[in-house]
C-alpha positions, -999 to 999 in steps of 0.1 A, spaced: 199 95 215 172 117 199 175 150 181 145 171 172 141 196 143 106 210 140 82 181 136 109 157 124 130 138 149 160 116 144 170 87 167 200 65 167 195 28 174 223 3 171 245 28 153 219 35 127 201 68 123 163 68 118 139 96 111 106 100 130 80 122 113 43 127 115 22 100 100 6 123 75 40 133 61 50 96 59 18 88 40 25 116 16 60 103 10 48 68 3 20 79 -19 -6 64 5 -38 83 12 -44 98 46 -73 89 69 -98 117 73 -99 135 106 -120 120 133 -150 139 146 -153 154 181 -161 120 196 -131 104 180 -150 85 153 -138 84 118 -162 88 89 -169 52 78 -171 55 40 -141 78 36 -120 57 60 -128 25 43 -118 40 9 -85 49 24 -79 15 41 -88 -3 9 -64 20 -10 -36 14 14 -40 -24 13 -42 -24 -25 -11 -2 -29 9 -24 -5 -2 -56 -22 6 -43 -57 40 -30 -47 49 -62 -29 44 -80 -62 64 -54 -81 34 -44 -103 27 -9 -116 -8 5 -116 -10 1 -153 1 -36 -151 -24 -44 -124 -52 -26 -141 -45 -45 -173 -44 -78 -155 -76 -70 -137 -93 -58 -169 -101 -23 -155 -91 11 -166 -58 24 -152 -76 56 -142 -101 36 -122 -73 19 -103 -55 52 -97 -87 68 -82 -92 38 -60 -55 39 -48 -59 77 -41 -89 69 -19 -111 91 -41 -133 63 -53 -150 34 -36 -145 3 -58 -176 -18 -67 -177 -54 -56 -170 -66 -91 -139 -43 -93 -127 -56 -60 -131 -92 -72 -113 -85 -105 -84 -68 -87 -82 -96 -60 -81 -123 -87 -54 -104 -106 -33 -100 -74 -37 -137 -65 -27 -148 -100 3 -125 -99 12 -138 -65 11 -173 -78 35 -163 -106 61 -149 -82 89 -175 -78 98 -181 -43 136 -183 -35 133 -217 -18 116 -232 -49 146 -219 -70 171 -235 -47 153 -269 -48 154 -268 -86 191 -260 -87 198 -288 -63 206 -265 -33 193 -269 3 
């Protein structure tokens, strides 16, 4: 069953209601930058698109680890404003910045305790 209201649609699947909305609206709600519009041939501008894709990946990785921008910036040894601009897709990070952020994310990931490891220590299955 689907109901439509303007550009937003609702659908019911398995008794649960879901909202379907344009991707640009979804990206705004999640705080993720939006890809630039493609040209007449359907090609996206390379540099701007890569900035957005890097930003989206970074935001998702950071959020999965439960880190704020300030925490990740501190762990990476970069300015919080620099990380903010990268996540907004306004700035292309340098290779050294990417390396610093990647190392910080990897270290944070290693610090995250996995539920199965906790069960083993407690003597559970």
